[in-house]
N, C-alpha and C positions, 0 to 999 in steps of 0.2 A: 504494500500500500504506500502510495506516494504522500509524503507530508510536505506542507508548505511552510516557509518560515513565517515568523510573526510579522503581520502586516501593519506595523505602526511606523510612522515617519520618524527618522532619526535613530532607529535601532536596526541592527542586523543589516540585511540587504537594502532596506528602505532608508538610505541616507538621504539628506535633503537634495543632493544632486540627482540621484536616481529618481527620487519621488518627483522632483521638478520636471524631469523629462517625461515621465509617464503622464503627469497632469497636463503639461503643455501639449503633448501630442494628442492626448484624449480630448482636450478642449478644441484644438484645431480640427480634429476629426469630426466632432459634433458640429462645429461651425461650418465645415464643408458640407455636411449633410443638410444642415438648415438652409444654407444658401441654395443648394441644388433643389430642395423642395420648394423654397420661396420663389424660385425662378419661374415656376409654372404660372404664378399669378400675373406675371408680366407678359406671358404669351411667348412660346418658343417659336412658333411659326405664325405669320400673319397672311393677309390676302396675297393671292397669286404665288404662294409658296416662298415668300420672302422670309428672311430671318427676322424674328421678333426681338424685342428688347430683353426677353428672358434667356436667349441663347447664350450670351456671354456669362451671366451668372451661373447658368446650368453647367457650362463647360468648366469654369473656374471652381465651382463647388464640387464637381465630380473629381477633378484633378486633386483638389485639397483633400477630399474624402479618401481617395485611393492612396495618395502618397503618405499623408499623415496617419492614415489608418494602418498602413504597413509599418511605419516607424513606431507607432504606438504599440503594436503587437510585438515588434522586435525589442523595444525598450522594456515592455512588461515581462517578456521571456527572460531577458538579461537580469532584470531585477529579481525575479523569482528564483533564478538559478544562482544568484549571489554574485554575479559579475558586474563590473562597472561599465559605464558607457564606452562604446567603441572609440569615440573621438579622443577621449583622454588616454587611451592605451597607446595611440599613435603619436601623441603630441608632446610627450615628455612629462616633466614634473609640473603639471597644472597649467601649462600654456598651450595655446593652439598654434597652428602654422603661421598666424599673423602676430604672434607674440602677446596675445591677450590672455590675461589671467582668468581664472574661473570666476572670480568676483566681477570682473569687467564684462564677461560674457553674460552672466546672470543679470547684471544691471542693464545691458543692452537689450536683452530679451524683454525685461519689464518695461523699458522705454518703448519698444516697438509695440507691445500689447496695449499700453496706455494710449499711444498715438493712433493705433488702429481703432480702438474704441472711440476716441475723440473724433476721428474722421467719420466713422459710421454715424455718430450722434449729430455731426454737423451737416451731413448730406441733405436732409430735408430743408435745412435753413439757408445754406449757401450754395447748394448745387454740387454736382459731381466734380466738375472741372476745378473749381476753386478749392474744394475739400481735398481732392487728389493732389493738386499742386502744393497746398500747404503741408500735406502729409509727406510728400517726397522731399520737400525742403527740410522739414523737421528731421526726418530719418537721416538724410544725407548730412545734415549739420551735427545733430546730437549723437548719432550712433557711429557714422562713418568718419566723423571729425573733419569734414571738408570745410573749406572757407564758405561763408554765407553766399558770396557772389557765385561761386561754382555750384552751390546747391540750388540757387535760384535759376541758373542756366539749365541745369539738369531737369528741374521741375518744369520750366517753361517748355523745353523740348518734349518732355513726356506728355504734358497737357496738350500741346499742339498736335502731337501724333495721335493721341486719344481722340481729340476732336475731329481731326481730318479723317481718320479711318472710320470711326463709328458715327459721328455726327453728320459728316458731309458725304463720304463715299458710300457707306452702307445705309445711311438715312435712319439709323437706330435712334429713337428718342432718348436723349440723356436726361437723367433726372435733374431738375433745377435749372439754374441759369446756364446758358451756353454762349459761345463766342459769336455765333451767327444767328440773329433773330429769325424765327420762322423755321429753322431747321433743328429738329430735336429739342427736347426739353421744354420747359415753360419758364417764362420770365418771372 
């Protein structure tokens, strides 16, 4: 009969690092599933077989569900087997390939989660393009430590690409304010 170790954070195989990975991948797996299900409310296909506004959230949700779901299962198996995360085994004593400590990686993860939640909360109020641009700028500046002007340039390029591909070329309605009145979204 197989026995499982005591499942309490901070003891045995459930150290805070392992526990954090399992929780993070579990939350992202749930988020991916929720996004994929919610996409159907926007319509996957519209008139004449054109792609609807829900196709992108469906694709992203399914990708997130599958990738994070597999990472969740792998992290859970490693934790139950009492092994540490694979990334730390390859990166030496507590640092990753970019020289970041474990504490810095955890801080960056928390920042990205908080910024993502803030972007989702801001979407109905300021629109997709502005919220996405602010998100890219913040992640690039706070997590990647790029200068603010470089972060703004990256965000402007990402917002322009998003608008051109989805708002103009595909004609997908983007939620909230857009750069071209009458095409996608509402003012």
